[in-house]
TORLUMLO-450346 format. One line per field, with one value per atom (N, C-alpha, C, O): residue in one letter; atom name; x, y, z. Coordinates in Angstrom, 3 decimals, padded with zeros to 6 digits. Each point is the difference from the previous one (the first is absolute). Layout:
type = (a; ...)
atom = (CA; ...)
east = (X; ...)
north = (Y; ...)
up = (Z; ...)
END
This chain:
type = (x; x; x; x; x; x; x; x; x; x; x; x; x; x; x; x; x; x; x; x; x; x; x; x; x; x; x; x; x; x; x; x; x; x; x; x; x; x; x; x; x; x; x; x; x; x; x; x; x; x; x; x; x; x; x; x; x; x; x; x; x; x; x; x; x; x; x; x; x; x; x; x; x; x; x; x; x; x; x; x; x; x; x; x; x; x; x; x; x; x; x; x; x; x; x; x; x; x; x; x; x; x; x; x; x; x; x; x; x; x; x; x; x; x; x; x; x; x; x; x; x; x; x; x; x; x; x; x; x; x; x; x; x; x; x; x; x; x; x; x; x; x; x; x; x; x; x; x; x; x; x; x; x; x; x; x; x; x; x; x; x; x; x; x; x; x; x; x; x; x; x; x; x; x; x; x; x; x; x; x; x; x; x; x; x; x; x; x; x; x; x; x; x; x; x; x; x; x; x; x; x; x; x; x; x; x; x; x; x; x; x; x; x; x; x; x; x; x; x; x; x; x; x; x; x; x; x; x; x; x; x; x; x; x; x; x; x; x; x; x; x; x; x; x; x; x; x; x; x; x; x; x; x; x; x; x; x; x; x; x; x; x; x; x; x; x; x; x; x; x; x; x; x; x; x; x; x; x; x; x; x; x; x; x; x; x; x; x; x; x; x; x; x; x; x; x; x; x; x; x; x; x; x; x; x; x; x; x; x; x; x; x; x; x; x; x; x; x; x; x; x; x; x; x; x; x; x; x; x; x; x; x; x; x; x; x; x; x; x; x; x; x; x; x; x; x; x; x; x; x; x; x; x; x; x; x; x; x; x; x; x; x; x; x; x; x; x; x; x; x; x; x; x; x; x; x; x; x; x; x; x; x; x; x; x; x; x; x; x; x; x; x; x; x; x; x; x; x; x; x; x; x; x; x; x; x; x; x; x; x; x; x; x; x; x; x; x; x; x; x; x; x; x; x; x; x; x; x; x; x; x; x; x; x; x; x; x; x; x; x; x; x; x; x; x; x; x; x; x; x; x; x; x; x; x; x; x; x; x; x; x; x; x; x; x; x; x; x; x; x; x; x; x; x; x; x; x; x; x; x; x; x; x; x; x; x; x; x; x; x; x; x; x; x; x; x; x; x; x; x; x; x; x; x; x; x; x; x; x; x; x; x; x; x; x; x; x; x; x; x; x; x; x; x; x; x; x; x; x; x; x; x; x; x; x; x; x; x; x; x; x; x; x; x; x; x; x; x; x; x; x; x; x; x; x; x; x; x; x; x; x; x; x; x; x; x; x; x; x; x; x; x; x; x; x; x; x; x; x; x; x; x; x; x; x; x; x; x; x; x; x; x; x; x; x; x; x; x; x; x; x; x; x; x; x; x; x; x; x; x; x; x; x; x; x; x; x; x; x; x; x; x; x; x; x; x; x; x; x; x; x; x; x; x; x; x; x; x; x; x; x; x; x; x; x; x; x; x; x; x; x; x; x; x; x; x; x; x; x; x; x; x; x; x; x; x; x; x; x; x; x; x; x; x; x; x; x; x; x; x; x; x; x; x; x; x; x; x; x; x; x; x; x; x; x; x; x; x; x; x; x; x; x; x; x; x; x; x; x; x; x; x; x; x; x; x; x; x; x; x; x; x; x; x; x; x; x; x; x; x; x; x; x; x; x; x; x; x; x; x)
atom = (N; CA; C; O; N; CA; C; O; N; CA; C; O; N; CA; C; O; N; CA; C; O; N; CA; C; O; N; CA; C; O; N; CA; C; O; N; CA; C; O; N; CA; C; O; N; CA; C; O; N; CA; C; O; N; CA; C; O; N; CA; C; O; N; CA; C; O; N; CA; C; O; N; CA; C; O; N; CA; C; O; N; CA; C; O; N; CA; C; O; N; CA; C; O; N; CA; C; O; N; CA; C; O; N; CA; C; O; N; CA; C; O; N; CA; C; O; N; CA; C; O; N; CA; C; O; N; CA; C; O; N; CA; C; O; N; CA; C; O; N; CA; C; O; N; CA; C; O; N; CA; C; O; N; CA; C; O; N; CA; C; O; N; CA; C; O; N; CA; C; O; N; CA; C; O; N; CA; C; O; N; CA; C; O; N; CA; C; O; N; CA; C; O; N; CA; C; O; N; CA; C; O; N; CA; C; O; N; CA; C; O; N; CA; C; O; N; CA; C; O; N; CA; C; O; N; CA; C; O; N; CA; C; O; N; CA; C; O; N; CA; C; O; N; CA; C; O; N; CA; C; O; N; CA; C; O; N; CA; C; O; N; CA; C; O; N; CA; C; O; N; CA; C; O; N; CA; C; O; N; CA; C; O; N; CA; C; O; N; CA; C; O; N; CA; C; O; N; CA; C; O; N; CA; C; O; N; CA; C; O; N; CA; C; O; N; CA; C; O; N; CA; C; O; N; CA; C; O; N; CA; C; O; N; CA; C; O; N; CA; C; O; N; CA; C; O; N; CA; C; O; N; CA; C; O; N; CA; C; O; N; CA; C; O; N; CA; C; O; N; CA; C; O; N; CA; C; O; N; CA; C; O; N; CA; C; O; N; CA; C; O; N; CA; C; O; N; CA; C; O; N; CA; C; O; N; CA; C; O; N; CA; C; O; N; CA; C; O; N; CA; C; O; N; CA; C; O; N; CA; C; O; N; CA; C; O; N; CA; C; O; N; CA; C; O; N; CA; C; O; N; CA; C; O; N; CA; C; O; N; CA; C; O; N; CA; C; O; N; CA; C; O; N; CA; C; O; N; CA; C; O; N; CA; C; O; N; CA; C; O; N; CA; C; O; N; CA; C; O; N; CA; C; O; N; CA; C; O; N; CA; C; O; N; CA; C; O; N; CA; C; O; N; CA; C; O; N; CA; C; O; N; CA; C; O; N; CA; C; O; N; CA; C; O; N; CA; C; O; N; CA; C; O; N; CA; C; O; N; CA; C; O; N; CA; C; O; N; CA; C; O; N; CA; C; O; N; CA; C; O; N; CA; C; O; N; CA; C; O; N; CA; C; O; N; CA; C; O; N; CA; C; O; N; CA; C; O; N; CA; C; O; N; CA; C; O; N; CA; C; O; N; CA; C; O; N; CA; C; O; N; CA; C; O; N; CA; C; O; N; CA; C; O; N; CA; C; O; N; CA; C; O; N; CA; C; O; N; CA; C; O; N; CA; C; O; N; CA; C; O; N; CA; C; O; N; CA; C; O; N; CA; C; O; N; CA; C; O; N; CA; C; O; N; CA; C; O; N; CA; C; O; N; CA; C; O; N; CA; C; O; N; CA; C; O; N; CA; C; O; N; CA; C; O; N; CA; C; O; N; CA; C; O; N; CA; C; O; N; CA; C; O; N; CA; C; O; N; CA; C; O; N; CA; C; O; N; CA; C; O; N; CA; C; O; N; CA; C; O; N; CA; C; O; N; CA; C; O; N; CA; C; O; N; CA; C; O; N; CA; C; O; N; CA; C; O; N; CA; C; O; N; CA; C; O; N; CA; C; O; N; CA; C; O; N; CA; C; O; N; CA; C; O; N; CA; C; O; N; CA; C; O)
east = (-169.187; 001.574; -000.630; 000.522; -001.996; -000.302; -000.324; 000.540; -001.264; -000.512; 001.029; -000.388; 001.798; 000.790; 000.829; 000.633; -000.921; 001.096; -000.809; 000.634; -002.363; -000.782; 000.023; -000.197; 000.470; 000.071; 001.482; 000.231; 000.584; 001.057; 000.368; 000.690; -001.433; -000.052; -000.750; 000.361; -001.353; -000.872; 000.696; -000.379; 001.278; 000.923; 001.065; 000.343; 000.240; 001.122; -000.643; 000.803; -001.682; -001.087; -000.231; 000.357; -001.276; 000.216; 001.055; 000.073; 001.000; 001.515; 000.220; 000.180; -000.237; 000.898; -001.061; 000.406; -001.609; -001.061; 000.364; -000.263; 000.961; 000.088; 001.259; 000.300; 000.792; 001.437; -000.100; 000.881; -002.054; 000.004; -000.762; 000.306; -001.127; -000.740; 000.638; -000.454; 001.668; 000.422; 000.830; 000.215; 000.146; 001.089; -001.413; 000.080; -000.992; -001.266; -000.423; -000.496; 000.583; -000.783; 000.831; -000.733; 001.981; 001.408; -000.042; -000.065; 000.111; -000.099; -001.359; -000.023; -001.218; -001.136; 000.484; 000.167; 000.032; 000.007; 001.427; -000.097; 001.056; 000.773; -000.403; 000.366; -001.280; -000.528; -001.235; -000.043; -000.806; -000.292; 000.032; -000.631; 001.878; 000.786; 000.548; -000.351; 000.742; 000.752; -001.417; 000.092; -001.167; -001.346; -000.116; 000.028; -000.140; -000.181; 000.890; -000.394; 001.926; 001.004; -000.269; 000.055; -000.533; -000.107; -001.580; 000.499; -001.220; -001.371; 000.432; -000.173; 000.638; 000.630; 000.903; -000.052; 000.751; 000.810; -000.645; 000.209; -001.113; -001.456; -000.643; -000.166; -000.213; -000.605; 000.448; -000.397; 001.619; 000.720; 000.405; -000.205; 000.802; 000.325; -001.224; -000.035; -000.888; -001.496; -000.224; -000.738; 001.231; -000.226; 001.128; -000.017; 000.992; 001.151; -000.926; -000.814; 000.872; -000.715; 001.030; -000.251; 001.412; 001.520; 001.142; 000.884; -000.760; 001.451; 001.392; 000.632; -000.247; 001.098; 000.695; -000.350; 001.432; 001.464; 000.281; 000.303; -000.340; 000.369; 001.426; 000.436; 000.413; 001.118; 000.049; 000.795; -002.144; -000.173; -000.768; -000.126; -000.508; -000.427; 001.199; 001.141; -002.207; 000.837; -000.052; 000.947; -002.356; -000.618; -001.126; -000.525; 000.007; -001.703; -000.332; 000.715; -002.190; -000.211; -001.413; -000.736; 000.472; -001.434; -000.704; 000.619; -001.907; -000.399; -000.058; -000.295; 000.367; 000.092; -000.328; 000.552; -001.615; -000.992; 000.421; 000.744; -001.437; -000.311; 001.336; -000.220; 001.450; 001.171; 000.359; -000.206; 000.829; 000.588; 001.488; 000.824; -000.298; 001.398; 000.570; -000.574; 001.937; 000.462; 001.126; 000.521; -000.006; 001.467; 000.215; -000.861; 002.364; 000.678; 001.451; 000.734; -000.651; 001.409; 000.876; -000.407; 001.750; 001.173; 001.206; 000.977; -000.817; 001.543; -000.301; 000.766; -001.749; -000.205; -000.394; -000.083; -000.213; 000.046; -001.660; -000.499; 000.160; -001.480; 000.213; 000.948; -002.006; 000.037; -001.377; -000.903; 000.561; -001.673; 000.731; 000.941; -002.078; -000.183; 000.103; 000.195; -000.344; -000.192; 001.227; 000.322; 000.447; 001.077; 000.977; 000.118; 000.721; 001.398; 001.126; 000.886; -001.325; 001.255; -000.821; 000.568; -001.341; -000.400; 000.477; -000.174; 000.678; 000.687; -001.707; -000.637; 000.410; -000.692; 000.336; 001.159; -002.106; 000.464; -000.257; -000.892; 001.681; 000.030; -001.064; -000.894; 001.048; -001.118; -001.324; -000.951; 000.820; -001.461; -000.821; -001.218; 002.381; -000.862; -000.130; -000.894; 001.620; -000.057; -001.436; -000.884; 000.896; -001.102; -001.298; -000.967; 000.843; -001.263; -000.564; -001.165; 002.325; -000.595; 000.097; -000.116; 000.358; -000.056; -001.370; -000.233; -000.755; -001.419; -000.652; -001.184; 001.861; -000.427; 001.192; -000.129; 000.863; 001.066; 000.426; 001.072; -001.879; -001.087; -000.837; 000.478; -001.938; -001.229; -000.907; -000.188; -000.097; -001.034; -001.398; -000.119; -000.880; -001.527; -000.722; 000.351; -000.982; -001.116; -000.928; -000.141; -000.597; -001.158; 000.069; 000.342; -000.799; -000.672; -001.454; -000.607; 000.294; -001.537; -000.316; 000.373; -001.195; 000.330; -001.858; -001.171; 001.774; -001.414; -000.670; -001.097; 002.001; -000.428; -000.640; 000.772; -001.761; -000.548; -000.279; -000.361; 000.417; -000.461; 001.226; -000.212; 001.773; 000.847; -000.130; 000.665; -001.838; -000.417; -000.024; 000.377; -000.677; -000.392; 001.316; 000.298; 000.811; 001.242; 001.309; 001.199; -001.927; 000.738; 000.749; 000.711; -000.996; 000.820; -000.179; 000.753; -002.068; -000.503; 000.667; -000.092; 000.803; 001.028; 001.100; 000.247; 000.379; 000.749; 001.388; 000.611; -000.676; 000.517; 001.343; 000.704; 000.125; 001.393; 000.268; -000.288; 000.904; 001.269; 000.925; 000.756; -000.106; 001.293; 000.668; -000.284; 001.285; 000.331; 001.382; 000.707; -000.472; 001.634; 000.573; -000.795; 001.633; 000.753; 001.269; 000.920; -001.104; 001.416; 000.337; -000.835; 001.925; 000.593; -000.551; 000.616; -001.983; -001.100; -001.393; -000.651; 000.235; -001.137; -000.198; 001.048; -002.315; -000.732; -001.114; -000.830; 000.745; -001.401; -000.238; 000.704; -002.034; -000.702; -001.250; -000.587; 000.200; -000.645; -000.890; 000.617; -001.766; -001.029; 000.302; 000.479; -000.976; -000.476; -000.952; -000.419; -000.347; -001.706; -000.145; 000.913; -002.079; -000.464; 000.943; 000.653; -000.659; 000.741; -001.301; -000.992; 001.355; -001.152; 000.365; 000.498; -000.542; 000.061; -000.494; 000.490; -001.174; -000.339; 001.066; 000.416; -000.025; 000.675; 001.693; 000.837; -000.482; 001.171; 000.771; 001.191; -002.222; 000.702; -000.484; -000.733; 001.366; -000.400; -000.554; 000.018; -000.632; -000.558; 001.223; 000.439; -000.073; 000.852; -000.661; -000.896; 001.224; -000.589; 001.299; 001.021; -001.028; 000.774; -000.566; -001.073; 001.714; -001.098; -000.617; 000.715; -001.877; -000.446; -000.410; 000.008; -000.360; -000.348; -001.515; -000.468; 000.134; -001.678; 000.307; -000.824; 002.462; -000.123; 000.506; 000.654; -001.184; 000.614; 000.748; -000.436; 001.950; 000.625; 000.317; 000.135; -000.119; 000.195; 000.884; 000.272; 000.567; 001.487; -000.022; -000.873; 001.942; 000.545; 000.165; 000.184; -000.254; -000.277; 001.488; 000.211; 000.843; 000.817; 000.996; 000.999; -001.780; 000.682; -000.243; 000.927; -002.172; 000.046; 000.351; 000.125; 000.111; 000.099; 001.934; 000.771; -000.440; 001.825; -000.280; 000.727; -001.585; 000.341; -000.239; 000.436; -000.937; 000.050; 001.154; 000.431; 000.559; 001.122; 000.053; -000.651; 001.355; 000.135; 001.351; 000.540; 000.256; 001.212; 000.757; 000.695; -000.876; 000.689; 000.263; 000.967; -001.582; -000.707; 001.325; 000.646; -000.455; 001.052; 000.977; 000.520; 000.224; 000.887; 001.351; -000.109; 001.107; 001.121; 000.120; -000.154; 000.440; 000.433; 001.250; 000.689; -000.319; 001.997; 000.341; 001.152; -001.988; 000.778; -000.083; 000.665; -001.655; 000.300; 001.146; 000.572; -000.316; 000.958; 001.627; 000.829)
north = (121.422; -000.166; -000.376; -000.766; 001.653; -000.291; -001.306; -000.781; 000.482; -001.362; -000.956; -000.920; 000.675; -000.886; 000.493; -000.738; 002.249; -000.269; -000.730; -000.519; 000.657; -000.324; -001.493; -000.551; -000.104; -001.563; -000.197; -000.698; 001.387; -000.533; 000.014; -000.763; 002.014; 000.228; -001.647; -000.701; 000.617; -000.914; -001.883; -001.041; 001.134; -001.140; 000.158; -001.045; 002.285; -000.041; -000.291; -000.674; 000.837; -000.344; -001.363; -000.672; 000.477; -001.966; -000.614; -000.971; 001.313; -000.481; -000.278; -001.083; 002.977; -000.330; -000.813; -001.033; 001.262; -000.704; -001.763; -000.739; 000.362; -001.621; -000.049; -001.064; 002.032; -000.567; 000.204; -000.494; 001.329; -000.077; -001.451; -000.673; 000.203; -001.136; -001.721; -001.100; 001.522; -001.081; -000.744; -001.211; 002.120; -000.835; -000.124; -001.048; 001.550; -000.817; -000.890; -000.669; 000.343; -001.037; -000.952; -000.976; 000.516; -000.396; -000.433; -001.208; 002.596; -000.680; -000.590; -000.637; 000.872; -001.420; -001.366; -000.997; 001.144; -001.569; -000.593; -001.052; 001.724; -000.733; -000.574; -001.131; 002.053; -000.172; -001.457; -001.038; 001.185; -001.155; -001.320; -000.987; 001.324; -001.427; -000.063; -001.157; 001.421; -000.034; -001.010; -001.138; 001.852; -000.453; -001.582; -000.967; 000.874; -001.402; -000.772; -001.144; 001.393; -001.240; -000.017; -001.171; 002.220; -000.274; -000.757; -001.116; 000.985; -000.739; -001.390; -000.987; 000.906; -001.026; -000.901; -001.224; 001.721; -000.562; -000.394; -000.974; 002.001; -000.463; -001.186; -000.718; 000.554; -001.130; -001.441; -000.915; 001.368; -001.022; -000.750; -001.206; 002.057; -000.828; -000.150; -000.245; 000.456; -000.336; -000.991; -000.696; 000.105; -001.624; -001.076; -001.113; 001.583; -000.324; -001.423; 000.475; -001.661; -000.735; -000.335; -000.036; -000.183; -000.842; 000.341; -000.697; 001.797; 000.631; -000.056; 000.783; -002.491; -000.690; 000.060; 000.237; -000.528; -000.166; -001.295; -000.690; 000.129; -001.392; -000.150; -001.146; 002.097; -000.542; -000.313; -000.441; 000.971; 000.057; -000.849; 000.137; -001.311; -001.074; -000.941; -000.199; -000.379; -000.952; -001.779; -000.778; 000.519; -001.140; 000.355; 001.113; -002.469; 000.183; -001.234; -000.785; 000.760; -001.281; 000.325; 000.900; -001.680; -000.316; -001.990; -001.061; 001.317; -001.050; -000.210; 001.112; -001.889; -000.085; -001.655; -000.874; 000.588; -001.473; -000.866; -000.975; 001.638; -000.918; -000.242; -000.452; 000.906; -000.242; 001.705; 000.893; -000.768; 000.934; 000.400; -000.775; 001.729; 000.294; 001.308; 001.061; -001.591; 000.891; 000.174; -000.786; 001.877; 000.635; 000.865; 000.712; -000.849; 001.178; 000.178; -000.654; 002.031; 000.893; -000.441; 000.261; -000.989; 000.099; 001.025; -000.601; 001.893; 000.423; 000.139; -000.568; 001.241; 000.170; -000.749; 000.450; -002.270; -000.824; -000.629; -000.081; -000.152; -001.240; -001.137; -000.702; 000.364; -001.524; -000.487; 000.837; -002.350; -000.388; -000.360; -000.596; 001.396; -000.018; -001.352; -000.156; -000.906; -001.315; -000.656; -000.458; 000.633; -000.290; 000.622; 000.225; 000.222; 000.577; -000.020; 000.724; -001.821; -000.875; 000.569; -000.301; 000.783; 000.410; 001.437; 000.981; -000.822; 001.038; 000.845; -000.470; 001.561; 000.579; 001.010; 000.293; 000.143; 000.970; 001.555; 000.392; 000.351; 001.514; 000.659; 000.758; -001.109; 000.776; -000.598; 000.689; -001.611; -000.568; 000.282; 000.151; -000.114; 000.884; 001.340; 000.622; -000.050; 001.551; 000.263; 000.770; -001.584; 000.009; -000.370; 000.732; -002.430; 000.363; 001.179; 000.294; 000.173; 000.612; 002.026; 000.935; -000.880; 001.261; 000.560; 001.208; -002.253; 000.264; 000.616; 000.337; -000.215; -000.180; 001.522; 000.803; -001.022; 000.696; 001.726; 000.155; 000.645; 000.439; -000.723; -000.613; 000.519; -000.946; 001.807; 000.967; -001.146; 001.398; -000.761; -001.202; 002.198; -000.940; 001.097; 001.169; -001.571; 000.362; 001.106; 001.115; -001.986; 000.467; -000.764; -001.181; 002.163; -000.630; 000.334; 001.051; -002.484; -000.029; 000.227; -000.956; 002.060; 000.290; -000.595; 000.010; -000.367; -000.291; -001.193; -000.238; -000.743; -001.695; -001.051; -000.821; 000.720; -001.316; -001.119; -000.954; 000.821; -001.723; -000.020; 000.035; -000.093; -000.939; -000.571; 000.372; -001.722; -000.828; 000.482; -000.765; 001.865; 000.326; 000.390; 000.053; 000.319; 000.040; -001.523; 000.062; -001.130; -000.765; -000.273; -000.967; 001.843; 000.017; -000.047; 000.441; -001.158; -000.782; -001.194; -000.239; -000.388; -001.092; -000.037; -000.961; 001.934; 000.445; -001.673; -000.661; 000.644; -001.626; 000.316; -000.988; 002.523; -000.118; 001.228; 001.191; -001.849; 001.569; 000.302; -000.959; 002.074; 000.578; 000.802; 001.194; -001.811; 000.840; 000.451; -000.336; 001.152; 000.560; 000.553; 000.380; -000.351; 000.677; 001.186; -000.240; 001.196; 000.664; 000.706; -000.017; 000.411; -000.108; 001.275; 000.440; -000.120; 001.214; -000.650; 000.025; -000.519; -000.540; -001.278; -000.520; -000.440; -000.668; 000.275; 000.658; -001.345; 000.298; -001.584; -000.936; 001.064; -001.430; 000.652; 001.031; -001.860; 000.503; -000.937; -000.983; 000.757; -000.941; 000.476; 001.084; -002.458; 000.281; -000.132; -000.308; 000.410; -000.366; 000.223; 000.422; -000.739; -000.096; 000.862; 000.902; -001.435; 000.633; 000.281; -000.700; 002.165; 001.049; -000.360; 000.987; -001.734; 000.136; 000.958; 000.069; 000.543; 001.250; 001.055; 000.721; -000.701; 001.151; -000.586; 000.849; -001.788; -001.030; 000.229; -000.075; 000.330; 000.425; -001.284; -000.965; 001.333; -000.879; 000.724; 001.230; -002.029; 000.628; -000.743; -001.150; 002.612; -000.384; 000.435; 000.835; -001.311; 000.665; 000.141; -000.303; 000.894; -000.366; -000.210; 000.562; -001.394; -000.264; 001.031; 000.985; -001.019; 000.746; 001.529; 001.049; -001.319; 001.493; -000.571; -001.056; 002.349; 000.011; 000.473; 000.503; -000.854; 000.582; -001.192; -000.883; 001.023; -000.982; 001.135; 001.146; -001.725; 000.909; -001.187; -001.221; 002.342; -001.017; 000.416; 001.199; -002.246; 000.397; -000.679; -000.813; 001.220; -000.977; -001.499; -000.693; 000.283; -001.300; -000.938; -001.176; 002.452; -000.466; -000.414; -000.719; 001.587; -000.051; -001.220; -000.670; 000.185; -001.622; -000.904; -001.167; 001.575; -001.764; 000.150; -000.803; 001.908; -000.023; -001.298; -000.880; 000.496; -000.749; -001.104; -000.845; 000.095; -001.509; -000.297; -000.035; -000.294; -000.398; -001.111; -000.030; -001.629; -000.936; 000.156; 000.943; -001.562; 000.000; -000.254; 000.844; -001.801; -000.701; 001.416; -000.118; 001.013; 001.292; 000.888; 000.446; -000.334; 000.953; -000.375; 000.764; -002.013; -000.816; -000.049; -000.545; 001.342; -000.450; -001.821; -000.947; 000.845; -001.051; 000.131; 000.964; -002.601; -000.294; 000.917; 000.406; -000.176; 000.415; 001.702; 000.873; -000.776; 001.521; 000.583; 001.075; -002.041; 000.148; -000.007; 000.160)
up = (163.828; 000.906; 001.554; 000.810; -000.612; 001.608; -000.002; 000.782; -001.476; -000.196; 000.070; 000.720; -001.244; -000.051; 001.601; 000.755; -000.604; 001.423; 001.488; 000.918; -000.981; 000.601; 000.185; 001.083; -002.292; -000.097; 000.718; 000.988; -001.643; 000.733; 001.374; 000.676; -000.371; 001.949; 000.752; 000.946; -001.786; 000.498; -000.510; 000.537; -001.513; -000.116; 001.165; 000.553; -000.101; 000.857; 001.299; 000.645; -000.094; 001.018; 000.480; 000.967; -002.269; 000.105; 000.013; 000.753; -001.520; 000.535; 001.280; 000.557; 000.162; 001.192; 000.642; 000.532; -000.470; 000.814; 000.098; 000.949; -002.287; 000.018; 000.337; 000.540; -000.691; 000.945; 001.271; 000.705; -000.014; 001.489; 000.107; 000.985; -001.764; 000.429; -000.268; 000.316; -001.025; -000.507; 001.415; 000.069; 000.905; 001.068; 000.905; 000.642; -000.440; 000.657; -000.100; 000.907; -002.268; -000.352; -000.054; 000.155; -000.293; 000.565; 001.073; 000.229; 001.126; 001.142; 000.518; 001.054; -001.870; 000.408; -000.449; 000.702; -002.049; -000.493; 001.082; 000.634; -000.600; 001.050; 001.339; 000.321; 000.642; 001.463; -000.638; 000.660; -001.893; -000.158; -000.206; 000.379; -001.347; 000.052; 001.461; 000.233; 000.510; 001.496; 000.662; 000.459; -000.573; 000.955; -000.575; 000.761; -001.990; -000.809; 000.293; 000.227; -000.102; 000.242; 001.021; 000.376; 000.902; 001.620; -000.204; -000.143; 000.082; -000.379; -000.516; 000.714; -001.737; -000.330; 000.976; -000.125; 000.945; 000.794; 001.213; 000.723; -000.624; 000.881; 000.073; 000.987; -002.201; -000.676; 000.570; 000.721; -001.616; -000.164; 001.581; 000.140; 001.029; 000.988; 000.976; 001.206; -002.062; 000.837; -000.416; 000.697; -002.020; -000.122; 000.214; -000.526; 001.356; 000.721; 001.006; 000.793; -000.790; 000.959; 001.244; 001.204; -001.849; 000.578; -000.129; -000.500; 000.929; -000.273; 000.597; 000.709; -001.462; 000.397; -001.308; -001.157; 001.738; -000.892; -000.232; 000.973; -002.214; 000.047; 000.377; -000.101; 000.529; 000.730; 001.839; 000.829; -000.881; 001.354; 000.947; 001.217; -002.250; 000.069; 000.276; -000.415; 001.548; 000.728; -000.235; -000.113; 000.093; -000.249; -000.527; 000.022; -000.694; -000.488; -000.643; -000.623; 000.946; -000.691; -000.662; 000.405; -001.390; -000.709; -000.062; 000.082; -000.234; -000.822; -001.019; -000.438; -000.572; -001.171; -000.230; 000.668; -001.804; -000.229; 001.375; 000.107; 000.803; 000.870; 001.452; 001.124; -001.659; 000.966; 000.209; -000.822; 002.249; 000.389; -000.443; 000.485; -001.237; -000.137; 001.125; 000.244; 000.327; 000.935; -000.506; -000.791; 001.209; -000.466; 001.137; 000.517; -000.076; 000.932; -000.578; -000.741; 001.530; -000.636; 000.926; 001.132; -001.154; 000.718; -000.334; -000.447; 000.545; 000.011; -001.850; -000.779; 000.370; -001.318; -001.382; -001.143; 001.860; -000.651; 000.503; 001.122; -001.971; -000.228; 000.345; -000.353; 001.234; -000.020; 000.144; -000.026; 000.205; -000.020; 001.578; 000.524; -000.246; 001.816; 000.625; 001.206; -002.146; 000.053; 000.552; 001.097; -002.703; -000.477; -000.132; -001.205; 001.778; -000.764; -000.941; -000.457; 000.400; -001.171; -001.349; -001.050; 000.954; -001.097; -000.611; 000.724; -001.824; -000.319; -000.887; -000.944; 001.591; -000.776; -001.150; -000.294; -000.244; -000.350; -000.294; -000.752; 001.357; 000.714; -001.230; 000.375; -001.951; -000.623; -000.007; -000.371; 000.652; 000.067; 001.344; 000.107; 001.080; 000.936; -000.302; 000.574; -001.373; -000.165; -000.724; 000.374; -001.460; -000.792; 000.387; -000.212; 001.074; 000.854; 001.285; 000.268; 000.311; 000.835; -000.449; 000.793; -002.302; -000.095; -000.250; -000.037; -000.150; 000.146; 001.408; -000.015; 001.054; 001.007; 000.809; 000.924; -001.635; 000.784; -000.950; -000.584; 000.630; 000.963; -000.731; -000.954; 001.237; -000.258; -000.419; 000.738; -001.906; -000.199; -000.466; -000.239; 000.175; -000.046; -001.102; -000.157; -000.252; -001.211; 000.188; -000.501; 001.628; 000.689; 001.270; 000.064; 001.269; 000.965; 000.555; 000.207; -000.048; 000.342; 000.896; 000.679; 000.350; 001.142; 000.883; -000.381; 001.434; 001.021; -000.069; 000.507; -001.351; -000.395; 000.826; 000.495; -000.305; 001.079; -000.681; 000.689; -001.694; -000.726; -000.737; -001.212; 001.618; -000.622; -001.107; -000.967; 000.863; -000.857; -000.925; -000.887; 000.485; -001.816; -000.316; -001.193; 002.322; -000.800; -000.039; -000.272; 000.605; 000.207; 001.539; 000.274; 000.430; 000.985; 001.534; 000.869; -000.734; 000.766; 000.982; 001.205; -002.317; -000.303; -000.875; -000.730; 000.789; -001.063; -000.144; 000.840; -001.995; -000.477; 000.143; 000.206; -000.270; -000.288; 001.060; -000.118; 001.135; 000.772; -000.138; 000.159; -000.458; 000.242; 000.945; 000.095; 000.735; 001.089; -000.334; -000.950; 001.909; -000.617; 001.379; 000.859; -000.725; 001.648; -000.470; -000.781; 001.301; -000.172; 001.975; 000.905; -000.841; 001.103; 001.252; 000.971; -001.476; 000.257; 000.012; 001.044; -001.988; -000.228; -000.360; -000.381; 000.343; -000.827; -000.290; 000.626; -001.962; -001.053; 000.138; 000.380; -000.866; -000.038; -001.083; 000.331; -001.861; -000.895; -000.211; -000.408; 000.471; -000.375; -001.334; -000.334; -000.653; -001.771; 000.057; 001.116; -001.975; -000.300; -001.590; -000.710; 000.306; -001.268; -000.630; 000.525; -002.185; -001.237; -000.685; -000.201; -000.152; -000.871; -001.421; -000.541; -000.037; -001.547; -000.803; -001.128; 001.370; -000.693; 000.179; -000.907; 002.129; 000.008; 000.076; -000.307; 000.569; -000.155; 001.670; 000.303; 000.440; 001.468; 001.055; -000.213; 001.253; 001.319; 001.027; -000.017; 001.138; 000.959; 001.068; 000.034; 000.953; 001.229; 001.168; -000.125; 001.352; 001.336; 000.577; -000.617; 002.142; 000.698; 001.446; 000.220; 000.948; 000.381; 001.045; 000.182; 000.524; 000.732; -000.469; 000.644; -001.982; -000.522; -000.821; -000.426; 000.524; -000.882; -001.601; -000.764; 000.434; -001.615; -000.519; 000.555; -002.079; -000.961; -000.742; -000.109; -000.530; -000.861; -001.561; -000.080; -000.959; -001.535; -000.312; 000.061; -000.570; 000.062; -001.443; -000.303; -000.610; -001.070; -000.056; 001.001; -002.112; 000.128; -000.029; 000.295; -000.872; 000.399; 000.974; 000.018; 000.934; 001.718; 000.424; 000.457; -000.531; 000.536; -000.834; 000.372; -001.735; -000.909; 000.012; -000.527; 001.196; 000.390; 000.558; -000.461; 001.337; 001.399; -000.695; 000.782; -001.970; -000.799; -000.045; -001.153; 002.223; 000.263; 000.404; 001.045; -001.433; 000.778; 000.460; -000.579; 001.466; 000.450; -001.378; -000.567; 000.235; -001.064; -001.199; -000.752; 000.667; -000.892; 000.010; -000.949; 002.277; 000.932; 000.396; 000.813; -001.113; 000.796; -001.758; -001.099; 001.680; -000.848; -000.540; 000.771; -002.162; -000.554; 000.157; 000.333; -000.750; 000.379; -001.512; -000.157; -000.691; -001.111; 000.183; -000.558; 001.475; 000.367; 000.985; -000.179; 001.336; 000.793; -000.358; 000.895)
END
């Protein structure tokens, strides 16, 4: 009987310790989850190169297949900069700009001295866009087929940024690709 009583007391003591530990473990887990969420948010924010919204873009241009395409917005309507008679599809403009508003980068390469290794010494493409408060110029370099990414840079920076392929390929549009046809009107 004494042995059973002793075992029961040990069992009750262990149960009391466990009951006291549960709230402490729960609190520790919640704090750890908060720290992880804050770290993830900080990491995500650090990967935003251009923090602009699509709605704020007033004009933009880009090079594609040796030609420059320029667009501007007047009272929420997009036009080809050189011809305001073309009816430009709003959803086409939103699709094109969605890769750069905001612009997220996968990697930043610091202290670059030789831009030629990224195809940025003489970039083949340039993307520019303006909001009411800022102007942005992106130089597009080589495509990395292993990672499916492009190298881009900003003027006067010793950095190269790695961006998803779709950020750049969204700009593979001609005026004909973004203009409403008569059937659509």
